[in-house]
LUMLUM-263862 format. One record per residue (C-alpha): x, y, z; residue in one letter. Coordinates in steps of 0.2 Angstrom, whole numbers, padded with zeros to 4 digits, always signed. Layout:
N
XYZA...
This chain:
361
-0103-0052+0957X-0107-0060+0940X-0098-0066+0924X-0102-0058+0907X-0102-0068+0891X-0103-0060+0873X-0105-0073+0859X-0104-0067+0841X-0111-0049+0846X-0114-0038+0831X-0121-0020+0830X-0127-0013+0814X-0135+0004+0809X-0143+0000+0792X-0129-0005+0781X-0116+0001+0793X-0109-0013+0804X-0100-0005+0819X-0097-0021+0830X-0092-0035+0820X-0094-0052+0829X-0086-0050+0846X-0083-0065+0857X-0078-0062+0875X-0078-0070+0892X-0077-0059+0908X-0075-0069+0924X-0084-0064+0940X-0074-0051+0950X-0063-0046+0935X-0058-0028+0931X-0059-0028+0912X-0054-0013+0902X-0060-0010+0884X-0047+0001+0875X-0044+0008+0858X-0044+0023+0847X-0060+0034+0845X-0073+0026+0834X-0067+0008+0838X-0084+0003+0845X-0079+0002+0864X-0092+0013+0871X-0105+0005+0859X-0101-0012+0865X-0102-0006+0883X-0119+0002+0880X-0125-0015+0872X-0120-0024+0888X-0130-0010+0898X-0145-0012+0887X-0144+0006+0881X-0141-0001+0863X-0150-0015+0855X-0140-0031+0850X-0142-0034+0831X-0136-0052+0833X-0127-0063+0845X-0130-0068+0863X-0126-0058+0879X-0126-0068+0895X-0124-0060+0913X-0123-0072+0928X-0128-0086+0917X-0144-0078+0910X-0147-0072+0893X-0150-0053+0893X-0153-0048+0875X-0170-0042+0877X-0170-0039+0896X-0174-0021+0902X-0158-0011+0907X-0165-0009+0925X-0167-0028+0927X-0149-0033+0922X-0141-0030+0938X-0129-0017+0932X-0124+0001+0937X-0116+0013+0925X-0105+0028+0928X-0104+0040+0913X-0091+0052+0907X-0103+0066+0912X-0107+0066+0931X-0126+0068+0927X-0129+0074+0945X-0145+0083+0950X-0139+0101+0953X-0153+0105+0966X-0150+0090+0976X-0137+0087+0990X-0124+0073+0988X-0134+0062+1000X-0150+0065+0990X-0141+0062+0973X-0133+0045+0980X-0150+0039+0986X-0161+0045+0972X-0163+0029+0962X-0167+0019+0978X-0180+0031+0983X-0187+0030+0965X-0188+0011+0967X-0198+0013+0983X-0185+0006+0995X-0187+0009+1014X-0179+0025+1020X-0168+0015+1033X-0161+0004+1020X-0157+0019+1009X-0149+0028+1023X-0138+0013+1027X-0132+0010+1009X-0129+0029+1006X-0119+0030+1022X-0109+0014+1018X-0105+0021+1000X-0100+0038+1008X-0088+0030+1020X-0080+0019+1006X-0078+0035+0995X-0073+0047+1009X-0088+0058+1006X-0095+0059+1024X-0090+0078+1026X-0098+0082+1009X-0116+0075+1011X-0125+0091+1013X-0117+0100+0999X-0124+0102+0981X-0114+0097+0965X-0110+0116+0962X-0100+0116+0978X-0089+0101+0973X-0073+0099+0963X-0073+0088+0948X-0065+0073+0957X-0078+0075+0971X-0093+0075+0959X-0086+0059+0950X-0085+0051+0967X-0103+0055+0970X-0107+0048+0953X-0098+0032+0958X-0107+0032+0975X-0124+0033+0966X-0119+0017+0957X-0112+0008+0973X-0128+0010+0983X-0138+0000+0970X-0126-0015+0974X-0125-0021+0956X-0118-0037+0950X-0108-0028+0937X-0101-0010+0936X-0099-0001+0920X-0088+0014+0918X-0089+0024+0901X-0073+0035+0901X-0076+0042+0918X-0060+0052+0920X-0059+0060+0903X-0066+0077+0910X-0053+0078+0924X-0037+0086+0924X-0021+0076+0925X-0018+0076+0943X-0036+0072+0947X-0035+0058+0934X-0021+0050+0944X-0030+0051+0960X-0046+0044+0953X-0037+0029+0945X-0030+0025+0963X-0048+0027+0970X-0056+0016+0957X-0042+0003+0959X-0045+0003+0978X-0064+0002+0976X-0062-0013+0965X-0051-0022+0978X-0063-0017+0992X-0080-0022+0983X-0072-0037+0974X-0085-0035+0960X-0085-0036+0941X-0080-0020+0932X-0081-0016+0914X-0072+0000+0910X-0070+0010+0894X-0056+0022+0890X-0046+0028+0876X-0031+0031+0888X-0020+0016+0888X-0011+0022+0904X-0028+0020+0913X-0030+0002+0905X-0012-0003+0910X-0014+0003+0928X-0032-0003+0932X-0035-0019+0922X-0034-0037+0926X-0038-0040+0908X-0037-0028+0893X-0048-0030+0877X-0040-0020+0863X-0053-0015+0850X-0051-0008+0832X-0064-0004+0820X-0077-0015+0829X-0066-0030+0831X-0056-0037+0845X-0037-0037+0841X-0031-0045+0857X-0036-0049+0874X-0024-0052+0889X-0016-0045+0905X-0008-0028+0903X+0010-0035+0904X+0006-0049+0891X+0000-0037+0879X+0015-0026+0882X+0027-0039+0881X+0019-0051+0868X+0008-0041+0856X+0000-0050+0841X+0002-0036+0829X+0009-0019+0826X-0008-0011+0831X-0008-0018+0848X+0011-0015+0850X+0009+0003+0845X-0006+0006+0856X-0001-0002+0872X+0014+0008+0880X+0018+0026+0882X+0028+0032+0873X+0023+0020+0860X+0034+0007+0852X+0046+0012+0838X+0044+0003+0821X+0060+0003+0810X+0058-0003+0792X+0070-0017+0788X+0073-0032+0776X+0077-0050+0778X+0095-0053+0773X+0098-0071+0780X+0089-0086+0788X+0096-0102+0795X+0094-0113+0810X+0078-0105+0816X+0086-0087+0816X+0083-0073+0804X+0095-0058+0801X+0088-0042+0796X+0096-0026+0790X+0088-0009+0793X+0081-0001+0777X+0090+0016+0779X+0105+0010+0789X+0110-0007+0780X+0125-0008+0791X+0114-0011+0806X+0110-0030+0806X+0101-0039+0820X+0098-0058+0821X+0082-0064+0830X+0075-0081+0833X+0060-0083+0821X+0052-0099+0817X+0038-0092+0806X+0040-0093+0787X+0050-0078+0779X+0059-0076+0763X+0075-0067+0758X+0072-0049+0753X+0055-0048+0763X+0051-0031+0770X+0048-0032+0788X+0047-0020+0803X+0058-0020+0818X+0049-0015+0834X+0058-0009+0849X+0051+0000+0865X+0059+0017+0870X+0066+0010+0886X+0075-0005+0877X+0089+0005+0869X+0106+0002+0876X+0121+0013+0878X+0134+0014+0864X+0144-0002+0862X+0131-0013+0871X+0119-0026+0864X+0119-0036+0848X+0119-0021+0835X+0123-0002+0835X+0111+0011+0828X+0116+0029+0824X+0103+0043+0826X+0101+0062+0825X+0093+0069+0841X+0081+0083+0837X+0074+0087+0855X+0079+0081+0872X+0067+0081+0887X+0073+0080+0904X+0061+0073+0917X+0073+0072+0932X+0078+0053+0933X+0072+0050+0915X+0076+0058+0898X+0067+0056+0882X+0076+0059+0865X+0066+0063+0850X+0077+0057+0836X+0078+0052+0818X+0086+0039+0808X+0096+0042+0792X+0081+0040+0781X+0070+0052+0792X+0061+0039+0802X+0056+0046+0819X+0062+0038+0835X+0059+0040+0853X+0072+0034+0866X+0070+0033+0884X+0086+0035+0895X+0086+0032+0914X+0098+0046+0916X+0100+0065+0913X+0101+0072+0895X+0114+0063+0884X+0111+0072+0868X+0107+0090+0862X+0098+0096+0846X+0106+0089+0830X+0118+0079+0840X+0123+0062+0833X+0120+0047+0846X+0125+0029+0844X+0113+0017+0853X+0114-0002+0856X+0100-0014+0851X+0097-0031+0860X+0089-0045+0850X+0081-0051+0866X+0070-0035+0868X+0066-0032+0849X+0050-0039+0840X+0048-0042+0821X+0032-0039+0811X+0028-0043+0793X+0023-0029+0781X+0004-0032+0785X+0008-0029+0804X+0007-0047+0810X+0019-0052+0823X+0033-0065+0817X+0038-0077+0831X
């Protein structure tokens, strides 16, 4: 295991700056996930840690040693890519042990490490097969096994599940979580899928346009986001944002009225400076809507589509002004197409953001 430290890390391609001064501390044994939309720089940042991309400025430290100019093979890392990159003419056993054979390790030690990794990943029965005889999930387990046998200080995963179907993704998430628990090693994992981030991470790093927006545990980011970007990115379905206006403030509380449904007013405890008439956005997660008559305010919506998923239903609705809304109900369908539904809002589960997207607290 090893800790990883990034201090003022930047990456430029000519005049284009893609990583814009990232500071990050990853503790030994942590499972850290880089998450963000396509093009945010998460894979570039991972490749800089791996040594596959040069660092334009800043300092990278792994296990207390500066690694900016150290060869990738000497950084104590092992990387699992989006593509499996297995040799098609080699068996599972040969693929897993190739890097060790190339390094000149003794056969007995190679055999021991490969056998240990195969047991961890439940590949024992597949060792004589070639990649073309394996499923996608099995091939990804072989790629992970190839990394395990190197006994690295840090594992790097670059969107390893993106080529798998939905069921395999769920199974592989469970296997990777189990692997981290069993090996107790440092893992840095890149994904655009916030469900993977929420289910796997000890700590999530949310990136946007080459900058870190927020770092925290999955639940801290879910419950206490710093801005609308993090609030909207973490959580599935994503948080609803309703335009509103400040209509009153006193004794550390702010009263807002929805922009297109002014009769819906809600009072929240906000100590940040706001002004009367200021435009804001009310954030509420789909599961936090209440039944009619409950909560601190009532909200009327028109339901376009209802999805029944057994114990849960999703209502895809619109406010009077046309703003889309997603409502999660822990019950069977309660509304049909073009049916008016009244929902309750609780101030305790709502968040407030200013016009620039900054969280008001």
